[in-house]
Structures are given as structure tokens and as C-alpha cells.
N, C-alpha and C positions, 0 to 999 in steps of 0.2 A: 422410512425403512433405510438402514445405512448400507450404503453400496460396499460390495466386496470386489467389484472390478477395478482393473488397473486403469489409469488415465491414458487417454489418447493424446500423446504429446509429440512434437518433433524430436528427432534423434538427438538433439543437443542436450536433452534433459535426460537424468537418470532419477528415476522417482523411488520414494521410499514412503509407504503408506503406514500411517499410525492409527491406532485405534481410538475411540473416543477417550477424552482425557489426556491425550498425548501433547506435547508441546512442540509444534513444528519448528519454530526458531531455534530452540535448544538442540533439537535433532540435527538441524542443518549446520549449527555450529559445531556439533560433535563430529559430523561428517565433512567438514570443510576441507579436509586434506584430500577428499576424493576428488575435488576439482570443481571448476565452473559447471553449472548446469545441474549440479546434485540438488534435487528438489524434494523437501519433506512436506507431507501434508496429512491432514487429520480427516479420517473418514467418520463423520458424526451427522446425526440428523439435524441438530439445532445450531450448529455452527459450521462455518468454513474457516479453515486456518491453513496457511501455507507458507513456505519460506524456501528461499533458493539461494545457492552459493554462487557469487560472482568472483572474478579474478580482475580487478581493475588494474589499468596501467597509468593511472594518474594518481597524484597524491591523495591522501584520505580526505581532505577538506573538499576538494572537488568532486571525488568519488561518491561522497554521501548524497549527491544529487540523485543517485540511484533510488533513494527513497521516494523522491518525488516521481520518478519514472514509474515506480510500483504503484503509486497512488493514480497516476494517469491510467495505467493499464486497468486497475481496478474498476474506476468509473467508467472506462470504455467497456469492459466486459459486462458490467451491470446495466449499461445503456443498451447493449445488444440482448440480454437475457430477459430484462423486465420492461415494465410499461414506460414508454418514452415520457409520459407527462409528470412522472414523479421526479421532484428536484433532488439532485445529489450535490453535495458541497463538502468542503473541507474546513476544520478549524484547526489552527496551526497548533502543533506541528504535524498532526496526522490523525485527527479524529474524524471519521466518516459520519457525515449527516445525511440521513435519508428522510426527506420531507421534514427536515428540521430537527429530528430526533437522532441522538448518538446510536450508531448501528455497528460501529467497528473502529479499527485503528490500524495504522501502519507500524512495522516494527524493523529495527536496524541494528545489527551487531557487527563489531570488528574486532580484531585482535587486540587484546588489552595491551595498553601502554604504547600504541603507535602514535606518533606525532602527526599533527595535522599535515605536515610537509613531506611526510614520508609515504611512500607507496605500500600499502597493506599487502599481505599475502592473499588475503580473501576478505570478502564483505558479504554479508547476508542481509537480504531484504525479504519482507514478508508482510502478510495481512491477516487480520481476524475480522470476520464478520458474523454478526447473529443472524441466523437464517430465521429462527422462530423464538420468540420470548417463552419462558417457562409458563406453564398453566398458572393462573392465580384467581383470586375471587372476582375481580372485575377488570375489564379492559381499560387501558388509559391510565392505570394506578401510578405509573411514572412518566408523565409526558415528556421527560428529557431523554428517555431511552426508547429504542423501538427495534423491531427485527424486519427482515426482508418480507416475510409472510404477512406481517400486519400492514405493510404498505404496498400490498398487491402484487408482490414477486412471488406468486404461487408456484410451488413445485420445483424451485431451484434447489438442486442438490449440491453438496460441497464438491463432488467431483466435476460437475459441469462448471461451476464458477471457477475452481482452480484450473482447469483446462483452458478456460477463456482467458483468464488472467495471465497465464503463462505464455500464451500466444501473443497477447497484447504487449506484455512486457518485452519479450523478445523483439517484437517490432519496434517498440519505443527506444530500446537500446541501440538498435542497429541505426534508427535516424540520429540519435544522439551521436554516434560515432562518425556518421557521414555529414551531418549538418552542423554540429555543435550544440550546446545546451540551449540556446535561445527559446526554440519552439517548445521544448521540455518544460522551462521555467513558466512561460507565457501560459501554457495550457494548465499548469497547476494554479497559477495565480487568478486565472479566470474563474475558478470554482473555489477560491479561497474567500471566506467571508470576513476574516480578520480585516477591519479597517475598510471593507468595500464601500460603504455608504459614508465615510467620514469625508466632509468637505475639505478640500485642498490637500488631501493626504496623498502622497505618491509611495507607491508601493513597489518592491523589486525583491530579486532574490540574488545574493552574492554568489556568482558562479564559482568563487574560489573556495568557499566555505559552506555552501548551501543554507546560509542563514537568510532570515525574512528581514528586509530593510524597510522601515516605516520613516519617511521623510515628512516632517511637520515643519514647514517654512524654514527649511534649511537645517534643522535639527533632526538628525538621524538616530533612531533607536535600533538596536539588533536583537534578534530573537533566533538563537541558534537551535540546532537540533539536539535532542537528547543523546 
């Protein structure tokens, strides 16, 4: 059943609920002029989707690390709401894997035309998660995709996940401001599968651009965010 209640959130957030079929990222971008903490979310049975407006005080390249903060917050929220034994991981740049199957993604938007060295007026970060797969003729028909319900996260509603995500995101952003980006990047890398088991590979995230750096015997390849 789709909830009609408002989210229980700290006062820094101003929420805008969308009905099923809405686009939280597009709505947050549309409302970006309302200021930081503006949060759009979708009230739906089968998916959770939310996006929040930030007002960074650093250049766009470094500010894009907020996407990783959103990813850490999502995994932390799922870790609290779901069974602890189910593995949660990322595939670069922002595909959520639950028990090895793709289950959601991170999203990012910035004002068009802003240079990486310029401070943007706003930034929007968000997520989408499949709560339950649509009914089909047989389970497991697409082993590369999954939903939370199929992986034992029974009864998690979009509202509850959005509330938990927003609270963890606020905590992560506060820690980033107080301690710098080191822990933020390390936490995301710890759950990133790309190159995790490749012998001799050194992985890092560039704090100035939020790009993934893969070093193979001194030759570094760079994978940026979309």
C-alpha cells in the first residue's frame, strides 16, 4: 500500500511528495531555487526514489563527492532496515548491488554549463531503489536484477527508506565538513566491486574531481562521474 503520510525528518529538510510515476531528481532540480534541504520523494509501492538540493561551498569537481555521500547513506540506511547478512555493494559510478543483483542507482545533477573549477549555485543528489520486482511468470528470470523484497527486505516502504537515507546523508555531510573527504571516500571504496579482487591494483578517488583512479603498475586510468 502506498503511504500518504509525510516523512518524519529533521527541520533542515523541506519535503515534496510525488505520486507514483514522478521523477524525484527532476522535481528537486525544478525546486533548486528553494534552497538547501529541499527534498523530493516518490510515494510508490514498488520503488523508492528521493533527491535533495545541496548548496555546496566548494568547486563543482570536489562537490560531486556528495554523490558518494549519498551512496554511503543509502547503504547505511539499508543496513539498519534490512537483514544484516545480505551483501550490499556498488558498481561504479553508482549502481547498487544487493546480493549481487542490480537493485538501484545514485543520481546527480548540477546547473548546466558550470565549470568543474566553479562553485555551483546548487547540486542535487538522489537515489532510486527497486523495492519489489513486478510480477512475472517465474522468479529469477533476470538474475542480473533484483528487488529488496526478493532479497529478504520485507515490508520496507519508500517513506521509511527515504527517512533513513536523509538522516544518514545529513550525518555524512556533517562529518565531511568536519573531517574532510577521507572517510567518505574510504567508506565508498570499501563497498565498490570494481577492481576489488584484481591483484596489484591500487584504487583511489580523486578528492578534487570525484573520479575513480585505478593504478596498475604506475599507469593510472580515470573513471569520472556522469
